[in-house]
C-alpha positions in Angstrom: 114.4 54.5 82.6 113.2 57.8 81.1 111.2 56.0 78.4 109.4 53.9 81.0 108.5 57.0 83.1 107.2 58.8 80.0 105.1 55.7 79.1 103.8 55.4 82.7 102.8 59.1 82.7 101.1 58.6 79.3 99.1 55.6 80.5 98.1 57.4 83.7 97.0 60.5 81.8 95.0 58.4 79.3 93.2 56.5 82.1 92.5 59.7 84.1 91.0 61.3 81.0 88.9 58.3 80.2 87.5 58.0 83.7 86.8 61.8 83.8 84.9 61.6 80.5 82.9 58.5 81.7 82.0 60.3 84.9 80.9 63.4 82.9 78.7 61.3 80.7 77.2 59.5 83.7 76.5 62.8 85.5 74.7 64.2 82.4 72.6 61.0 82.1 71.6 61.2 85.8 71.0 64.9 85.6 68.6 64.8 82.6 67.4 61.2 82.0 64.6 62.4 79.6 67.3 63.5 77.2 68.7 60.0 77.1 65.2 58.5 76.5 64.7 61.0 73.6 68.0 60.0 72.1 67.2 56.3 72.3 63.8 56.9 70.7 65.4 58.8 67.9 68.0 56.1 67.5 65.3 53.4 67.3 63.3 55.5 64.7 66.4 56.0 62.6 67.2 52.3 62.8 63.7 51.3 61.7 63.9 53.8 58.8 67.3 52.4 57.8 65.8 48.9 57.8 63.0 50.1 55.5 65.5 51.6 53.0 67.5 48.4 53.0 64.5 46.5 51.7 64.1 49.1 49.0 67.7 48.7 47.9 67.3 44.9 47.6 65.9 45.5 44.1 68.3 44.4 41.3 68.2 46.2 38.1 67.8 44.2 34.9 68.9 44.8 31.3 66.7 43.6 28.5 67.9 42.5 25.1 65.8 41.5 22.1 67.5 39.2 19.7 65.7 37.3 16.9 62.3 37.5 18.6 63.4 36.4 22.0 63.9 38.6 25.1 67.0 37.9 27.2 67.2 39.4 30.7 70.5 40.1 32.4 71.4 41.5 35.8 73.1 44.9 35.4 75.2 44.6 38.6 77.1 41.5 37.5 75.9 40.6 34.0 74.3 37.3 35.2 71.8 35.7 32.8 68.4 35.7 34.5 66.0 34.3 31.9 64.5 34.4 28.5 61.1 34.3 26.8 59.4 34.9 23.5 57.6 37.9 25.1 58.9 40.3 27.8 56.1 39.2 30.2 57.1 35.5 29.7 60.8 36.3 30.3 59.9 38.3 33.5 57.7 35.3 34.7 60.7 33.0 34.2 62.9 35.3 36.3 60.2 35.5 39.0 60.1 31.7 39.2 63.8 31.2 39.1 64.6 33.8 41.8 61.5 33.9 44.0 63.0 35.9 46.9 64.5 38.7 44.8 63.0 41.8 43.3 63.9 43.0 39.9 63.3 46.3 38.1 64.4 47.9 34.9 63.8 50.8 32.5 63.6 50.6 28.8 63.9 53.9 27.0 61.0 54.7 24.5 63.2 54.4 21.4 64.6 51.0 22.5 61.1 49.8 23.4 59.9 50.7 19.9 62.9 48.9 18.3 62.0 45.8 20.5 58.4 45.8 19.3 57.0 47.0 22.7 54.3 49.6 22.7 52.7 51.8 25.4 49.6 50.4 27.0 46.9 52.9 27.8 
């Protein structure tokens, strides 16, 4: 019987606190509705900015390997083979055709670019 009474008191206290907090929030919203409008606008702006950053992070990074005059492109995140070509541009075009909805980017350090036979274009 004591455990049931303690449980009942706990439930009553929990519900009373929840109702009090809800009433407090409602009173504040009715007291200053412009604050709620401001918060909703900030939330919408943050949500739109978050959606913009999601599209930027949809870019997959690629790794370039040059073996025997052919360029092989692999995804860095999972090692998936993406495409190949006799030139880097041709290999990139194969990847664009094979994965039309995806964006790829990569970085080749200068020393590796020279070893692959790539040069800077002015």
